[in-house]
DOSEMAR-864439 format. One record per residue (C-alpha): y, z, x. Coordinates in Angstrom, 2 decimals. Example, Ala and Ser with C-alpha at 12.3 -4.5 7.8 and 13.67 -1.06 7.14 Angstrom:
<fikols>
<fikol><y>-4.50</y><z>7.80</z><x>12.30</x></fikol>
<fikol><y>-1.06</y><z>7.14</z><x>13.67</x></fikol>
</fikols>
This chain:
<fikols>
<fikol><y>0.00</y><z>0.00</z><x>0.00</x></fikol>
<fikol><y>3.45</y><z>-0.95</z><x>1.34</x></fikol>
<fikol><y>6.67</y><z>0.80</z><x>0.29</x></fikol>
<fikol><y>10.36</y><z>0.47</z><x>1.26</x></fikol>
<fikol><y>13.49</y><z>2.58</z><x>0.74</x></fikol>
<fikol><y>17.10</y><z>2.76</z><x>1.87</x></fikol>
<fikol><y>20.08</y><z>5.01</z><x>1.42</x></fikol>
<fikol><y>23.26</y><z>6.40</z><x>2.88</x></fikol>
<fikol><y>24.64</y><z>9.78</z><x>3.92</x></fikol>
<fikol><y>28.32</y><z>10.51</z><x>4.59</x></fikol>
<fikol><y>28.40</y><z>13.27</z><x>7.21</x></fikol>
<fikol><y>31.43</y><z>15.49</z><x>7.87</x></fikol>
<fikol><y>31.13</y><z>15.25</z><x>11.66</x></fikol>
<fikol><y>32.23</y><z>12.79</z><x>14.34</x></fikol>
<fikol><y>29.84</y><z>10.09</z><x>15.57</x></fikol>
<fikol><y>29.19</y><z>11.89</z><x>18.87</x></fikol>
<fikol><y>27.89</y><z>14.99</z><x>17.05</x></fikol>
<fikol><y>25.74</y><z>12.92</z><x>14.70</x></fikol>
<fikol><y>24.33</y><z>10.92</z><x>17.62</x></fikol>
<fikol><y>23.55</y><z>14.08</z><x>19.59</x></fikol>
<fikol><y>21.72</y><z>15.50</z><x>16.57</x></fikol>
<fikol><y>19.63</y><z>12.45</z><x>15.64</x></fikol>
<fikol><y>18.51</y><z>11.91</z><x>19.24</x></fikol>
<fikol><y>17.19</y><z>15.48</z><x>19.57</x></fikol>
<fikol><y>13.49</y><z>15.55</z><x>18.62</x></fikol>
<fikol><y>13.49</y><z>19.31</z><x>17.86</x></fikol>
<fikol><y>16.39</y><z>18.88</z><x>15.44</x></fikol>
<fikol><y>14.80</y><z>15.89</z><x>13.72</x></fikol>
<fikol><y>11.50</y><z>17.80</z><x>13.43</x></fikol>
<fikol><y>13.35</y><z>20.63</z><x>11.68</x></fikol>
<fikol><y>14.62</y><z>18.17</z><x>9.07</x></fikol>
<fikol><y>11.21</y><z>16.92</z><x>7.93</x></fikol>
<fikol><y>10.24</y><z>18.58</z><x>4.65</x></fikol>
<fikol><y>7.12</y><z>20.73</z><x>4.45</x></fikol>
<fikol><y>6.65</y><z>20.96</z><x>8.23</x></fikol>
<fikol><y>4.19</y><z>23.67</z><x>9.17</x></fikol>
<fikol><y>4.57</y><z>23.22</z><x>12.93</x></fikol>
<fikol><y>6.03</y><z>20.83</z><x>15.46</x></fikol>
<fikol><y>5.58</y><z>20.29</z><x>19.18</x></fikol>
<fikol><y>8.19</y><z>18.43</z><x>21.23</x></fikol>
<fikol><y>6.63</y><z>16.50</z><x>24.12</x></fikol>
<fikol><y>9.70</y><z>14.90</z><x>25.69</x></fikol>
<fikol><y>13.16</y><z>13.57</z><x>24.85</x></fikol>
<fikol><y>11.75</y><z>10.97</z><x>22.44</x></fikol>
<fikol><y>8.39</y><z>12.21</z><x>21.13</x></fikol>
<fikol><y>7.04</y><z>15.05</z><x>19.05</x></fikol>
<fikol><y>4.06</y><z>15.89</z><x>16.87</x></fikol>
<fikol><y>4.31</y><z>17.47</z><x>13.44</x></fikol>
<fikol><y>1.83</y><z>19.05</z><x>11.06</x></fikol>
<fikol><y>3.05</y><z>18.59</z><x>7.50</x></fikol>
<fikol><y>1.79</y><z>19.98</z><x>4.17</x></fikol>
<fikol><y>1.17</y><z>16.97</z><x>1.90</x></fikol>
<fikol><y>0.60</y><z>16.93</z><x>-1.85</x></fikol>
<fikol><y>0.38</y><z>13.53</z><x>-3.52</x></fikol>
<fikol><y>-1.54</y><z>13.69</z><x>-6.77</x></fikol>
<fikol><y>-5.04</y><z>14.99</z><x>-5.98</x></fikol>
<fikol><y>-4.58</y><z>14.45</z><x>-2.22</x></fikol>
<fikol><y>-3.45</y><z>17.77</z><x>-0.74</x></fikol>
<fikol><y>-3.66</y><z>19.20</z><x>2.72</x></fikol>
<fikol><y>-2.28</y><z>19.06</z><x>6.22</x></fikol>
<fikol><y>-1.43</y><z>15.72</z><x>7.78</x></fikol>
<fikol><y>-0.79</y><z>15.34</z><x>11.52</x></fikol>
<fikol><y>1.87</y><z>12.90</z><x>12.65</x></fikol>
<fikol><y>3.11</y><z>11.53</z><x>15.95</x></fikol>
<fikol><y>6.83</y><z>10.81</z><x>15.87</x></fikol>
<fikol><y>8.66</y><z>8.56</z><x>18.33</x></fikol>
<fikol><y>12.45</y><z>8.31</z><x>18.49</x></fikol>
<fikol><y>13.86</y><z>5.06</z><x>19.86</x></fikol>
<fikol><y>17.63</y><z>5.46</z><x>20.31</x></fikol>
<fikol><y>19.73</y><z>2.32</z><x>20.72</x></fikol>
<fikol><y>23.07</y><z>3.81</z><x>21.87</x></fikol>
<fikol><y>24.86</y><z>0.49</z><x>22.46</x></fikol>
<fikol><y>24.32</y><z>-0.39</z><x>18.78</x></fikol>
<fikol><y>24.73</y><z>3.15</z><x>17.37</x></fikol>
<fikol><y>21.24</y><z>2.71</z><x>15.94</x></fikol>
<fikol><y>18.16</y><z>4.93</z><x>15.92</x></fikol>
<fikol><y>14.62</y><z>3.77</z><x>15.22</x></fikol>
<fikol><y>11.96</y><z>6.26</z><x>14.22</x></fikol>
<fikol><y>8.23</y><z>5.62</z><x>14.11</x></fikol>
<fikol><y>5.90</y><z>8.06</z><x>12.40</x></fikol>
<fikol><y>2.15</y><z>7.52</z><x>12.47</x></fikol>
<fikol><y>-0.81</y><z>9.68</z><x>11.57</x></fikol>
<fikol><y>-2.49</y><z>11.11</z><x>8.52</x></fikol>
<fikol><y>-5.27</y><z>13.33</z><x>7.35</x></fikol>
<fikol><y>-8.25</y><z>13.53</z><x>4.98</x></fikol>
<fikol><y>-9.18</y><z>9.93</z><x>5.74</x></fikol>
<fikol><y>-5.71</y><z>8.60</z><x>4.94</x></fikol>
<fikol><y>-3.42</y><z>6.81</z><x>7.38</x></fikol>
<fikol><y>0.36</y><z>6.59</z><x>7.11</x></fikol>
<fikol><y>2.65</y><z>4.44</z><x>9.27</x></fikol>
<fikol><y>6.38</y><z>4.78</z><x>8.68</x></fikol>
<fikol><y>9.16</y><z>2.88</z><x>10.39</x></fikol>
<fikol><y>12.70</y><z>4.08</z><x>9.75</x></fikol>
<fikol><y>16.05</y><z>3.08</z><x>11.11</x></fikol>
<fikol><y>19.53</y><z>4.52</z><x>10.91</x></fikol>
<fikol><y>22.87</y><z>2.94</z><x>11.74</x></fikol>
<fikol><y>25.76</y><z>5.29</z><x>12.34</x></fikol>
<fikol><y>29.37</y><z>4.25</z><x>11.82</x></fikol>
<fikol><y>32.59</y><z>6.11</z><x>12.60</x></fikol>
<fikol><y>34.59</y><z>6.42</z><x>9.37</x></fikol>
<fikol><y>37.55</y><z>8.08</z><x>11.08</x></fikol>
<fikol><y>38.81</y><z>11.53</z><x>10.06</x></fikol>
<fikol><y>35.78</y><z>13.04</z><x>11.83</x></fikol>
<fikol><y>33.29</y><z>11.62</z><x>9.32</x></fikol>
<fikol><y>30.31</y><z>9.39</z><x>9.98</x></fikol>
<fikol><y>28.29</y><z>7.13</z><x>7.70</x></fikol>
<fikol><y>24.55</y><z>7.09</z><x>8.30</x></fikol>
<fikol><y>22.93</y><z>4.04</z><x>6.65</x></fikol>
<fikol><y>19.14</y><z>4.39</z><x>6.69</x></fikol>
<fikol><y>16.08</y><z>2.41</z><x>5.70</x></fikol>
<fikol><y>12.38</y><z>2.96</z><x>5.87</x></fikol>
<fikol><y>9.12</y><z>1.13</z><x>5.27</x></fikol>
<fikol><y>5.69</y><z>2.67</z><x>5.03</x></fikol>
<fikol><y>2.12</y><z>1.42</z><x>5.01</x></fikol>
<fikol><y>-0.54</y><z>3.75</z><x>3.61</x></fikol>
<fikol><y>-4.31</y><z>3.41</z><x>3.61</x></fikol>
<fikol><y>-7.14</y><z>5.59</z><x>2.39</x></fikol>
<fikol><y>-7.24</y><z>8.15</z><x>-0.45</x></fikol>
<fikol><y>-3.46</y><z>8.67</z><x>-0.39</x></fikol>
<fikol><y>-2.97</y><z>4.97</z><x>-1.20</x></fikol>
<fikol><y>-5.22</y><z>5.16</z><x>-4.27</x></fikol>
<fikol><y>-2.99</y><z>7.70</z><x>-6.05</x></fikol>
<fikol><y>-0.97</y><z>5.04</z><x>-7.82</x></fikol>
<fikol><y>2.16</y><z>3.17</z><x>-6.92</x></fikol>
<fikol><y>4.75</y><z>5.12</z><x>-8.90</x></fikol>
<fikol><y>3.47</y><z>8.58</z><x>-7.95</x></fikol>
<fikol><y>3.16</y><z>7.67</z><x>-4.29</x></fikol>
<fikol><y>6.50</y><z>5.86</z><x>-4.18</x></fikol>
<fikol><y>8.30</y><z>8.79</z><x>-5.82</x></fikol>
<fikol><y>6.76</y><z>11.33</z><x>-3.43</x></fikol>
<fikol><y>7.35</y><z>9.25</z><x>-0.31</x></fikol>
<fikol><y>10.92</y><z>8.51</z><x>-1.41</x></fikol>
<fikol><y>11.51</y><z>12.26</z><x>-1.90</x></fikol>
<fikol><y>10.30</y><z>12.95</z><x>1.63</x></fikol>
<fikol><y>12.49</y><z>10.34</z><x>3.31</x></fikol>
<fikol><y>15.56</y><z>11.16</z><x>1.18</x></fikol>
<fikol><y>15.09</y><z>14.89</z><x>1.85</x></fikol>
<fikol><y>14.78</y><z>14.26</z><x>5.59</x></fikol>
<fikol><y>18.09</y><z>12.38</z><x>5.78</x></fikol>
<fikol><y>19.81</y><z>14.86</z><x>3.43</x></fikol>
<fikol><y>18.58</y><z>17.66</z><x>5.71</x></fikol>
<fikol><y>20.09</y><z>15.84</z><x>8.70</x></fikol>
<fikol><y>23.43</y><z>15.78</z><x>6.89</x></fikol>
<fikol><y>23.20</y><z>19.46</z><x>5.91</x></fikol>
<fikol><y>22.15</y><z>20.70</z><x>9.35</x></fikol>
<fikol><y>24.86</y><z>18.71</z><x>11.15</x></fikol>
<fikol><y>27.40</y><z>20.22</z><x>8.74</x></fikol>
<fikol><y>26.05</y><z>23.71</z><x>9.40</x></fikol>
<fikol><y>26.27</y><z>23.20</z><x>13.16</x></fikol>
<fikol><y>29.82</y><z>21.85</z><x>12.87</x></fikol>
<fikol><y>30.93</y><z>24.91</z><x>10.84</x></fikol>
<fikol><y>29.16</y><z>27.32</z><x>13.24</x></fikol>
<fikol><y>30.81</y><z>25.65</z><x>16.24</x></fikol>
<fikol><y>34.35</y><z>25.92</z><x>14.85</x></fikol>
<fikol><y>36.56</y><z>28.86</z><x>15.83</x></fikol>
</fikols>
């Protein structure tokens, strides 16, 4: 099963702060919903164990996450691959960041996923809704956490 999504977040922080956040694997790991644990391996790679519940498919899925920053283009690619319980999930996401002036940044994101195994048999609408919730929550969490860091860093 193949799925695709896109969206946008307006973040109350300058581009440099947004870039520093989205290129930090520990910070990105903290934005994934339902993460039980994460292990950062280097500046671009981490593993995550995530609690998954899609219809009757419930349990822990293990994912390898690779960040691929493209600083010259203000673009970040993200590849997530893994699964559990005989299911395989491959997600490719991208985010373009744009300086809006006034210390705000627009983050335009998109994602595509391929799913195989029991998780793919759940049904298109249920799976699409759940996967969309996960990716939208991740990018909303990025926005929230950058805002929290900006407030904490102000005198």
